[in-house]
N, C-alpha and C positions, 0 to 999 in steps of 0.2 A: 559468415553466412548471411546475416541481415545487418543493415545499418540500424542499430537500436534507436538512434535519435529520430528516425523517421517513423517508428512504430507509435501508433496512437496510444497504445497501452502504456508505453514508457512515458510519453508526454503527459498523459493524464495522471500517471502515478507520481510524476515529478510535481505536478500541481498539488497533489494530495500531500506530499512531503512538506511543501511550502506551507500549506494550510495547517498541518499538524504543528510545525515549528511555531507559527504565529499564534496559534491557540494555546500552546503549552507555555509560552512565555508569561502568560497571565496566571498560571497555576501557582499555588502557595510555594514558598521557598523550601518548605520541608518535603516537598515532592520532587525536588531537583534530582535526587539519586534514586527515586522510586518510579512513580508513574510517568514523570516527564522523560526521564532517561529511557525507560522501557518503550514508551510510545514513539519517541524520536528514533530509536535504534531500529525498531521493527518497521517504521514507516520508510526509512531510507533503504531498508533491505528489499523492499518491493521493486523499485526501479533498478536497484543494483543487481538483483537476481535476473531480472528481465534482460539487462544489458549483458550479463555474463552468459546467459543461455543463448542469446543472439550471436555471440561470438564463438560458440561451439561448432563442431564440425558436422553435427547431424540434427535432424528434426527431433529425434527421440531425446537427445540431450537437451535441446531447447525446451521441449515439453516438460522434462524433469525440472528445469529451473523455473518454468512458469508455474508448476505445481508448488514449488517452494514459495514462490511469490504469493500464490493463493493462500497458503498457510499463514503467511505474514499478514495478509489482508484480513483473515479471520481473527488473528491475534490482535491486530490494531482495532478492529471493530469492537472486540470485547473490552479493550482498554478505554475506548471512547465511550462505550455504553456506561462503564463504571464512572468515568469522568462526568458524564451527564447526570447520573443518578446521585452523585455526591455534590453536585452543584458547581463543578468547575467549568462546565460548558453550558452556556445559555441556549434556549430553544432555537433562536435564529441561527446561531453558529452550528448547532447540532444538525439542523436540517441541511445546511450547506455542506458540511463535511460528510454526512451520511449519504447524501445524494451523489457526491463525487466518489466516495468509496464504493458505492453500489455500481456506479458506471464503470469504474476500473475493474471490479469483480466480473461484471458481465463481459467486458471486452477480453479479459484474461481467460475466462472460462471458454469463450468462443474460440480463442486460439488453441487452448488445450484440446478442445473437441476436434478442431480442424486437424491437428497433428495426430490425434487418435485414429482418424479415419484414413490416414495415408497408408 
């Protein structure tokens, strides 16, 4: 249906995944199987669901996978807020990642809305 690599939402979400991985490398070792693993898994699920949805045969299926990606964006946001609150992410890094996360959310929501109006 769509070439997912050309979608801005996929490109930006891949940037988000890279940033999450880079930030979580500095988290304490005791978080390896907790917050680090959870944040990384949910971050990679965002572009993965966008790609899967783009490969489906209908706009409704694509919208469904965009909605799943939206849930993962909210989950990641929660994990990043916690990371900031407990001091794992500094203010400058927090601004950068939350700006990018918000941008991905807005693009994704616009696509969901577009497919809702068809």
